[in-house]
FIKOLZA-1660 file (N, C-alpha, C; in steps of 0.1 Angstrom, whole numbers, plus 5000, padded with zeros to 4 digits):
% residues 189
   i   px   py   pz ch aa at
   1 5008 4988 5000  A  M  N
   1 5000 5000 5000  A  M CA
   1 5009 5013 5000  A  M  C
   2 5021 5012 5005  A  G  N
   2 5029 5023 5005  A  G CA
   2 5024 5034 5013  A  G  C
   3 5025 5047 5009  A  N  N
   3 5020 5058 5017  A  N CA
   3 5007 5063 5012  A  N  C
   4 5000 5056 5003  A  T  N
   4 4987 5061 4998  A  T CA
   4 4977 5061 5009  A  T  C
   5 4968 5070 5007  A  E  N
   5 4957 5073 5017  A  E CA
   5 4949 5060 5019  A  E  C
   6 4945 5058 5032  A  Q  N
   6 4936 5047 5035  A  Q CA
   6 4922 5053 5038  A  Q  C
   7 4912 5047 5033  A  V  N
   7 4898 5052 5035  A  V CA
   7 4891 5043 5045  A  V  C
   8 4885 5050 5055  A  V  N
   8 4877 5043 5065  A  V CA
   8 4863 5049 5065  A  V  C
   9 4853 5040 5062  A  T  N
   9 4840 5045 5061  A  T CA
   9 4833 5040 5074  A  T  C
  10 4826 5049 5081  A  V  N
  10 4819 5046 5093  A  V CA
  10 4804 5045 5090  A  V  C
  11 4799 5033 5090  A  L  N
  11 4785 5030 5087  A  L CA
  11 4777 5029 5100  A  L  C
  12 4768 5039 5103  A  G  N
  12 4762 5039 5116  A  G CA
  12 4749 5046 5116  A  G  C
  13 4746 5051 5128  A  D  N
  13 4733 5058 5131  A  D CA
  13 4736 5071 5137  A  D  C
  14 4727 5076 5145  A  S  N
  14 4728 5089 5151  A  S CA
  14 4741 5091 5160  A  S  C
  15 4746 5080 5165  A  L  N
  15 4758 5080 5173  A  L CA
  15 4770 5084 5165  A  L  C
  16 4770 5080 5152  A  T  N
  16 4781 5083 5143  A  T CA
  16 4777 5096 5135  A  T  C
  17 4765 5098 5133  A  A  N
  17 4761 5110 5125  A  A CA
  17 4763 5123 5132  A  A  C
  18 4763 5123 5145  A  G  N
  18 4765 5135 5153  A  G CA
  18 4752 5142 5157  A  G  C
  19 4742 5134 5160  A  Y  N
  19 4729 5139 5164  A  Y CA
  19 4731 5150 5175  A  Y  C
  20 4725 5162 5172  A  G  N
  20 4725 5173 5181  A  G CA
  20 4739 5180 5183  A  G  C
  21 4748 5177 5174  A  L  N
  21 4762 5183 5175  A  L CA
  21 4765 5191 5163  A  L  C
  22 4775 5199 5164  A  K  N
  22 4781 5206 5152  A  K CA
  22 4788 5196 5144  A  K  C
  23 4789 5197 5131  A  P  N
  23 4796 5187 5122  A  P CA
  23 4810 5184 5127  A  P  C
  24 4817 5194 5132  A  V  N
  24 4831 5192 5136  A  V CA
  24 4831 5183 5149  A  V  C
  25 4820 5182 5156  A  E  N
  25 4820 5174 5168  A  E CA
  25 4816 5160 5166  A  E  C
  26 4812 5156 5154  A  S  N
  26 4807 5143 5151  A  S CA
  26 4818 5133 5152  A  S  C
  27 4814 5120 5153  A  L  N
  27 4824 5109 5155  A  L CA
  27 4834 5108 5143  A  L  C
  28 4829 5109 5130  A  P  N
  28 4838 5108 5119  A  P CA
  28 4849 5119 5120  A  P  C
  29 4844 5132 5123  A  R  N
  29 4854 5143 5123  A  R CA
  29 4864 5142 5135  A  R  C
  30 4859 5138 5147  A  Q  N
  30 4867 5136 5158  A  Q CA
  30 4877 5124 5156  A  Q  C
  31 4872 5114 5150  A  L  N
  31 4881 5102 5147  A  L CA
  31 4892 5106 5137  A  L  C
  32 4888 5114 5127  A  A  N
  32 4898 5119 5117  A  A CA
  32 4909 5127 5124  A  A  C
  33 4905 5135 5134  A  A  N
  33 4915 5143 5141  A  A CA
  33 4924 5134 5149  A  A  C
  34 4919 5123 5155  A  R  N
  34 4927 5114 5163  A  R CA
  34 4937 5106 5154  A  R  C
  35 4933 5105 5141  A  L  N
  35 4941 5097 5132  A  L CA
  35 4950 5106 5123  A  L  C
  36 4950 5119 5125  A  A  N
  36 4956 5128 5116  A  A CA
  36 4971 5125 5114  A  A  C
  37 4978 5120 5125  A  A  N
  37 4992 5117 5124  A  A CA
  37 4995 5103 5119  A  A  C
  38 4985 5096 5115  A  H  N
  38 4986 5082 5111  A  H CA
  38 4994 5081 5098  A  H  C
  39 5002 5071 5097  A  T  N
  39 5009 5068 5084  A  T CA
  39 5006 5054 5080  A  T  C
  40 5001 5052 5068  A  P  N
  40 4997 5062 5058  A  P CA
  40 4985 5070 5062  A  P  C
  41 4983 5081 5056  A  P  N
  41 4972 5090 5060  A  P CA
  41 4958 5083 5058  A  P  C
  42 4949 5087 5067  A  V  N
  42 4936 5080 5068  A  V CA
  42 4925 5091 5065  A  V  C
  43 4916 5088 5056  A  R  N
  43 4905 5097 5053  A  R CA
  43 4892 5090 5059  A  R  C
  44 4884 5097 5067  A  I  N
  44 4872 5091 5073  A  I CA
  44 4860 5096 5065  A  I  C
  45 4852 5086 5061  A  I  N
  45 4839 5090 5054  A  I CA
  45 4828 5086 5064  A  I  C
  46 4820 5096 5068  A  G  N
  46 4809 5094 5077  A  G CA
  46 4797 5089 5069  A  G  C
  47 4792 5078 5072  A  A  N
  47 4780 5072 5066  A  A CA
  47 4770 5069 5077  A  A  C
  48 4768 5078 5086  A  G  N
  48 4758 5076 5097  A  G CA
  48 4745 5083 5094  A  G  C
  49 4734 5077 5096  A  V  N
  49 4721 5083 5094  A  V CA
  49 4713 5081 5107  A  V  C
  50 4708 5092 5113  A  S  N
  50 4701 5092 5125  A  S CA
  50 4688 5083 5123  A  S  C
  51 4686 5075 5133  A  G  N
  51 4674 5067 5133  A  G CA
  51 4675 5053 5127  A  G  C
  52 4687 5051 5120  A  D  N
  52 4689 5038 5113  A  D CA
  52 4690 5026 5122  A  D  C
  53 4684 5016 5117  A  T  N
  53 4685 5003 5124  A  T CA
  53 4695 4994 5116  A  T  C
  54 4697 4982 5120  A  T  N
  54 4706 4973 5112  A  T CA
  54 4699 4970 5098  A  T  C
  55 4686 4970 5098  A  T  N
  55 4679 4968 5085  A  T CA
  55 4682 4979 5076  A  T  C
  56 4681 4992 5081  A  D  N
  56 4683 5003 5073  A  D CA
  56 4698 5004 5068  A  D  C
  57 4707 5000 5076  A  G  N
  57 4721 5000 5072  A  G CA
  57 4724 4990 5062  A  G  C
  58 4718 4978 5063  A  L  N
  58 4719 4968 5052  A  L CA
  58 4713 4973 5039  A  L  C
  59 4702 4980 5040  A  R  N
  59 4696 4984 5028  A  R CA
  59 4704 4995 5020  A  R  C
  60 4711 5003 5027  A  R  N
  60 4718 5014 5021  A  R CA
  60 4733 5012 5019  A  R  C
  61 4738 5000 5024  A  L  N
  61 4752 4997 5024  A  L CA
  61 4759 4999 5010  A  L  C
  62 4753 4994 5000  A  D  N
  62 4760 4995 4987  A  D CA
  62 4761 5009 4982  A  D  C
  63 4751 5017 4985  A  R  N
  63 4751 5031 4981  A  R CA
  63 4761 5039 4990  A  R  C
  64 4761 5037 5003  A  D  N
  64 4769 5046 5012  A  D CA
  64 4783 5042 5015  A  D  C
  65 4787 5029 5012  A  V  N
  65 4801 5025 5014  A  V CA
  65 4808 5024 5001  A  V  C
  66 4816 5035 4998  A  P  N
  66 4823 5035 4985  A  P CA
  66 4832 5023 4983  A  P  C
  67 4834 5020 4970  A  A  N
  67 4843 5009 4966  A  A CA
  67 4857 5011 4971  A  A  C
  68 4862 5023 4972  A  Q  N
  68 4876 5025 4976  A  Q CA
  68 4878 5024 4991  A  Q  C
  69 4868 5020 4999  A  T  N
  69 4869 5018 5013  A  T CA
  69 4879 5007 5017  A  T  C
  70 4889 5010 5025  A  D  N
  70 4899 5001 5030  A  D CA
  70 4894 4994 5042  A  D  C
  71 4885 5000 5050  A  L  N
  71 4880 4995 5063  A  L CA
  71 4867 5001 5065  A  L  C
  72 4857 4993 5068  A  C  N
  72 4844 4998 5072  A  C CA
  72 4841 4995 5086  A  C  C
  73 4839 5006 5094  A  V  N
  73 4835 5005 5108  A  V CA
  73 4820 5004 5108  A  V  C
  74 4815 4993 5113  A  V  N
  74 4800 4990 5114  A  V CA
  74 4796 4993 5128  A  V  C
  75 4788 5004 5129  A  A  N
  75 4784 5008 5143  A  A CA
  75 4768 5010 5142  A  A  C
  76 4762 4999 5142  A  L  N
  76 4747 4999 5141  A  L CA
  76 4741 4990 5152  A  L  C
  77 4729 4992 5155  A  G  N
  77 4722 4983 5165  A  G CA
  77 4715 4991 5177  A  G  C
  78 4720 5003 5179  A  A  N
  78 4714 5010 5191  A  A CA
  78 4699 5013 5189  A  A  C
  79 4695 5016 5176  A  N  N
  79 4680 5018 5174  A  N CA
  79 4672 5005 5174  A  N  C
  80 4679 4994 5170  A  D  N
  80 4672 4981 5171  A  D CA
  80 4669 4978 5186  A  D  C
  81 4679 4981 5194  A  M  N
  81 4678 4979 5208  A  M CA
  81 4667 4987 5214  A  M  C
  82 4666 5000 5210  A  M  N
  82 4656 5009 5216  A  M CA
  82 4642 5005 5212  A  M  C
  83 4641 4998 5200  A  Q  N
  83 4628 4993 5195  A  Q CA
  83 4626 4978 5199  A  Q  C
  84 4635 4973 5207  A  L  N
  84 4634 4959 5211  A  L CA
  84 4632 4949 5199  A  L  C
  85 4639 4952 5188  A  V  N
  85 4640 4943 5176  A  V CA
  85 4645 4930 5181  A  V  C
  86 4639 4919 5177  A  P  N
  86 4644 4906 5181  A  P CA
  86 4659 4904 5178  A  P  C
  87 4666 4899 5188  A  T  N
  87 4681 4898 5186  A  T CA
  87 4685 4889 5175  A  T  C
  88 4677 4879 5171  A  D  N
  88 4681 4871 5159  A  D CA
  88 4681 4880 5147  A  D  C
  89 4671 4889 5146  A  H  N
  89 4671 4898 5134  A  H CA
  89 4683 4907 5134  A  H  C
  90 4687 4912 5146  A  V  N
  90 4699 4921 5147  A  V CA
  90 4711 4913 5142  A  V  C
  91 4713 4901 5148  A  R  N
  91 4724 4892 5144  A  R CA
  91 4724 4889 5129  A  R  C
  92 4713 4885 5124  A  D  N
  92 4713 4882 5109  A  D CA
  92 4716 4894 5101  A  D  C
  93 4711 4906 5104  A  N  N
  93 4714 4918 5097  A  N CA
  93 4729 4922 5097  A  N  C
  94 4734 4921 5109  A  L  N
  94 4749 4924 5111  A  L CA
  94 4757 4914 5103  A  L  C
  95 4754 4901 5103  A  L  N
  95 4761 4891 5095  A  L CA
  95 4759 4894 5080  A  L  C
  96 4748 4898 5076  A  S  N
  96 4745 4901 5062  A  S CA
  96 4753 4913 5058  A  S  C
  97 4754 4924 5066  A  I  N
  97 4762 4936 5063  A  I CA
  97 4776 4932 5062  A  I  C
  98 4782 4924 5071  A  I  N
  98 4796 4920 5071  A  I CA
  98 4798 4912 5058  A  I  C
  99 4789 4902 5056  A  D  N
  99 4791 4893 5044  A  D CA
  99 4791 4902 5031  A  D  C
 100 4782 4911 5030  A  K  N
 100 4782 4919 5017  A  K CA
 100 4795 4927 5016  A  K  C
 101 4800 4933 5027  A  L  N
 101 4813 4940 5027  A  L CA
 101 4824 4931 5023  A  L  C
 102 4825 4919 5029  A  Q  N
 102 4836 4910 5027  A  Q CA
 102 4835 4905 5012  A  Q  C
 103 4823 4903 5007  A  Q  N
 103 4822 4900 4992  A  Q CA
 103 4828 4911 4983  A  Q  C
 104 4828 4923 4988  A  R  N
 104 4833 4934 4981  A  R CA
 104 4848 4936 4985  A  R  C
 105 4854 4927 4992  A  N  N
 105 4868 4928 4997  A  N CA
 105 4870 4940 5006  A  N  C
 106 4860 4943 5014  A  I  N
 106 4861 4955 5023  A  I CA
 106 4862 4949 5037  A  I  C
 107 4873 4949 5044  A  P  N
 107 4874 4944 5058  A  P CA
 107 4865 4953 5067  A  P  C
 108 4861 4946 5078  A  V  N
 108 4851 4953 5088  A  V CA
 108 4857 4953 5102  A  V  C
 109 4854 4964 5109  A  L  N
 109 4856 4965 5123  A  L CA
 109 4842 4967 5129  A  L  C
 110 4837 4958 5137  A  L  N
 110 4824 4958 5143  A  L CA
 110 4825 4965 5156  A  L  C
 111 4816 4975 5158  A  C  N
 111 4815 4982 5171  A  C CA
 111 4802 4977 5178  A  C  C
 112 4805 4971 5190  A  G  N
 112 4794 4966 5198  A  G CA
 112 4786 4976 5205  A  G  C
 113 4773 4972 5208  A  M  N
 113 4764 4980 5215  A  M CA
 113 4760 4972 5228  A  M  C
 114 4755 4979 5238  A  R  N
 114 4750 4972 5249  A  R CA
 114 4737 4978 5253  A  R  C
 115 4728 4969 5258  A  A  N
 115 4715 4974 5263  A  A CA
 115 4716 4977 5278  A  A  C
 116 4709 4987 5282  A  P  N
 116 4709 4990 5297  A  P CA
 116 4703 4979 5305  A  P  C
 117 4708 4977 5317  A  P  N
 117 4705 4965 5325  A  P CA
 117 4690 4964 5327  A  P  C
 118 4682 4975 5327  A  W  N
 118 4668 4974 5330  A  W CA
 118 4660 4969 5318  A  W  C
 119 4667 4965 5307  A  F  N
 119 4660 4958 5296  A  F CA
 119 4659 4943 5299  A  F  C
 120 4664 4939 5311  A  G  N
 120 4662 4925 5315  A  G CA
 120 4668 4915 5306  A  G  C
 121 4660 4905 5303  A  A  N
 121 4665 4893 5295  A  A CA
 121 4668 4898 5281  A  A  C
 122 4662 4908 5276  A  Y  N
 122 4665 4913 5263  A  Y CA
 122 4679 4918 5263  A  Y  C
 123 4683 4925 5273  A  A  N
 123 4697 4931 5274  A  A CA
 123 4707 4920 5273  A  A  C
 124 4705 4909 5280  A  W  N
 124 4714 4898 5281  A  W CA
 124 4716 4892 5266  A  W  C
 125 4704 4890 5260  A  A  N
 125 4704 4884 5246  A  A CA
 125 4711 4894 5236  A  A  C
 126 4707 4907 5237  A  F  N
 126 4713 4917 5228  A  F CA
 126 4728 4918 5230  A  F  C
 127 4732 4919 5242  A  D  N
 127 4747 4921 5244  A  D CA
 127 4755 4909 5239  A  D  C
 128 4749 4898 5238  A  A  N
 128 4756 4886 5233  A  A CA
 128 4757 4886 5218  A  A  C
 129 4750 4894 5211  A  V  N
 129 4749 4894 5196  A  V CA
 129 4763 4898 5190  A  V  C
 130 4769 4908 5195  A  Y  N
 130 4781 4914 5189  A  Y CA
 130 4793 4905 5190  A  Y  C
 131 4796 4899 5202  A  P  N
 131 4807 4889 5202  A  P CA
 131 4805 4877 5193  A  P  C
 132 4792 4873 5192  A  E  N
 132 4789 4861 5184  A  E CA
 132 4791 4865 5169  A  E  C
 133 4786 4876 5165  A  V  N
 133 4787 4881 5151  A  V CA
 133 4802 4882 5147  A  V  C
 134 4810 4888 5156  A  A  N
 134 4824 4890 5153  A  A CA
 134 4831 4877 5152  A  A  C
 135 4828 4867 5161  A  R  N
 135 4834 4854 5160  A  R CA
 135 4830 4847 5147  A  R  C
 136 4817 4847 5144  A  T  N
 136 4812 4840 5132  A  T CA
 136 4818 4846 5119  A  T  C
 137 4819 4859 5118  A  A  N
 137 4823 4866 5106  A  A CA
 137 4839 4868 5106  A  A  C
 138 4845 4864 5117  A  N  N
 138 4860 4866 5118  A  N CA
 138 4864 4880 5116  A  N  C
 139 4856 4889 5123  A  A  N
 139 4859 4903 5122  A  A CA
 139 4863 4909 5136  A  A  C
 140 4872 4918 5136  A  P  N
 140 4876 4924 5149  A  P CA
 140 4864 4932 5155  A  P  C
 141 4864 4932 5169  A  L  N
 141 4853 4938 5176  A  L CA
 141 4858 4948 5186  A  L  C
 142 4852 4960 5185  A  M  N
 142 4853 4970 5196  A  M CA
 142 4841 4966 5205  A  M  C
 143 4843 4961 5217  A  P  N
 143 4832 4956 5225  A  P CA
 143 4820 4965 5227  A  P  C
 144 4823 4978 5230  A  F  N
 144 4812 4987 5233  A  F CA
 144 4816 5001 5228  A  F  C
 145 4810 5006 5218  A  L  N
 145 4813 5019 5212  A  L CA
 145 4812 5030 5223  A  L  C
 146 4802 5029 5231  A  M  N
 146 4799 5040 5241  A  M CA
 146 4804 5037 5255  A  M  C
 147 4815 5028 5256  A  D  N
 147 4821 5025 5268  A  D CA
 147 4825 5037 5276  A  D  C
 148 4821 5039 5288  A  G  N
 148 4825 5051 5296  A  G CA
 148 4818 5063 5292  A  G  C
 149 4808 5062 5283  A  V  N
 149 4800 5074 5279  A  V CA
 149 4785 5072 5282  A  V  C
 150 4780 5060 5278  A  A  N
 150 4766 5057 5280  A  A CA
 150 4763 5058 5295  A  A  C
 151 4751 5064 5298  A  L  N
 151 4746 5065 5312  A  L CA
 151 4755 5074 5321  A  L  C
 152 4764 5082 5315  A  H  N
 152 4772 5091 5323  A  H CA
 152 4768 5105 5319  A  H  C
 153 4761 5112 5329  A  P  N
 153 4755 5125 5326  A  P CA
 153 4765 5135 5320  A  P  C
 154 4777 5135 5324  A  A  N
 154 4787 5144 5319  A  A CA
 154 4790 5143 5304  A  A  C
 155 4786 5131 5298  A  Y  N
 155 4790 5128 5284  A  Y CA
 155 4778 5126 5275  A  Y  C
 156 4766 5129 5280  A  V  N
 156 4755 5128 5271  A  V CA
 156 4747 5141 5270  A  V  C
 157 4739 5142 5259  A  L  N
 157 4730 5153 5258  A  L CA
 157 4719 5153 5268  A  L  C
 158 4711 5163 5269  A  P  N
 158 4700 5163 5279  A  P CA
 158 4690 5152 5276  A  P  C
 159 4690 5146 5264  A  D  N
 159 4681 5134 5262  A  D CA
 159 4686 5122 5269  A  D  C
 160 4698 5122 5275  A  R  N
 160 4704 5112 5282  A  R CA
 160 4707 5099 5274  A  R  C
 161 4706 5100 5261  A  I  N
 161 4709 5089 5252  A  I CA
 161 4721 5092 5243  A  I  C
 162 4720 5103 5236  A  H  N
 162 4731 5107 5226  A  H CA
 162 4743 5113 5233  A  H  C
 163 4755 5110 5228  A  P  N
 163 4767 5116 5234  A  P CA
 163 4768 5130 5230  A  P  C
 164 4773 5138 5240  A  N  N
 164 4777 5152 5237  A  N CA
 164 4791 5153 5230  A  N  C
 165 4796 5164 5227  A  A  N
 165 4809 5165 5221  A  A CA
 165 4820 5159 5229  A  A  C
 166 4819 5160 5242  A  A  N
 166 4830 5154 5251  A  A CA
 166 4828 5139 5250  A  A  C
 167 4816 5134 5251  A  G  N
 167 4813 5120 5250  A  G CA
 167 4818 5114 5237  A  G  C
 168 4815 5121 5226  A  V  N
 168 4820 5117 5213  A  V CA
 168 4835 5116 5213  A  V  C
 169 4842 5126 5219  A  G  N
 169 4856 5126 5220  A  G CA
 169 4861 5114 5227  A  G  C
 170 4855 5109 5238  A  R  N
 170 4859 5097 5244  A  R CA
 170 4857 5085 5235  A  R  C
 171 4846 5085 5228  A  M  N
 171 4843 5074 5218  A  M CA
 171 4854 5074 5207  A  M  C
 172 4858 5086 5202  A  A  N
 172 4868 5087 5192  A  A CA
 172 4882 5082 5197  A  A  C
 173 4885 5086 5209  A  D  N
 173 4898 5081 5215  A  D CA
 173 4898 5066 5215  A  D  C
 174 4888 5060 5220  A  A  N
 174 4888 5045 5221  A  A CA
 174 4887 5039 5207  A  A  C
 175 4879 5044 5198  A  L  N
 175 4877 5038 5185  A  L CA
 175 4890 5040 5177  A  L  C
 176 4897 5051 5178  A  A  N
 176 4910 5053 5171  A  A CA
 176 4920 5042 5173  A  A  C
 177 4921 5036 5185  A  S  N
 177 4931 5025 5187  A  S CA
 177 4926 5013 5180  A  S  C
 178 4913 5010 5179  A  H  N
 178 4908 4999 5172  A  H CA
 178 4910 5000 5157  A  H  C
 179 4908 5012 5152  A  V  N
 179 4909 5015 5138  A  V CA
 179 4924 5013 5134  A  V  C
 180 4933 5019 5142  A  R  N
 180 4947 5017 5140  A  R CA
 180 4951 5002 5139  A  R  C
 181 4947 4994 5149  A  A  N
 181 4950 4980 5149  A  A CA
 181 4944 4973 5137  A  A  C
 182 4932 4976 5133  A  A  N
 182 4926 4970 5121  A  A CA
 182 4933 4973 5108  A  A  C
 183 4937 4986 5107  A  L  N
 183 4945 4990 5095  A  L CA
 183 4959 4984 5095  A  L  C
 184 4965 4982 5107  A  A  N
 184 4978 4976 5107  A  A CA
 184 4977 4961 5103  A  A  C
 185 4966 4955 5107  A  A  N
 185 4964 4941 5104  A  A CA
 185 4963 4939 5089  A  A  C
 186 4957 4949 5082  A  L  N
 186 4956 4948 5067  A  L CA
 186 4969 4949 5060  A  L  C
 187 4978 4956 5067  A  R  N
 187 4992 4958 5060  A  R CA
 187 5001 4946 5063  A  R  C
 188 4997 4937 5072  A  T  N
 188 5005 4925 5076  A  T CA
 188 5001 4914 5066  A  T  C
 189 5010 4909 5058  A  P  N
 189 5007 4898 5049  A  P CA
 189 5003 4885 5056  A  P  C
% end
């Protein structure tokens, strides 16, 4: 690959689209800032749509993930969880997304989601989906995109769901190390 630019597309929902934030505060922009010194250079493409479920992401994948993508960060499932979409549907959609990307020779980094504990048995089943999908698809997993942000008042908007700019910054810090590792693995024969 030499020193040519690497393209990372972030396929997601409001958590990646920057719901309620200025464009510069969104996850793709903050992630790009964290990776600015990366060699080879990395360009981040934001493909987050507020309100999207895994079904929506699967539907728009071919349109929104460009062919020149070197790594696709798949960060979907929060809206499925909020709507209590059956976990087998979430799992099947995520596997289909990853399969379609792998058929296009686009490696995937899967970002996990977690349900709040008061979702009871659904939370247990939902939380198990991401590790299972990552194992089945042989894709690297960031266990929880909102680790250290979700349910922390200092890092969320007044809706207590979406991250504020500082929360997105924490997410970008954590995600950047996973993206670096995934890109390094691509360069290793």
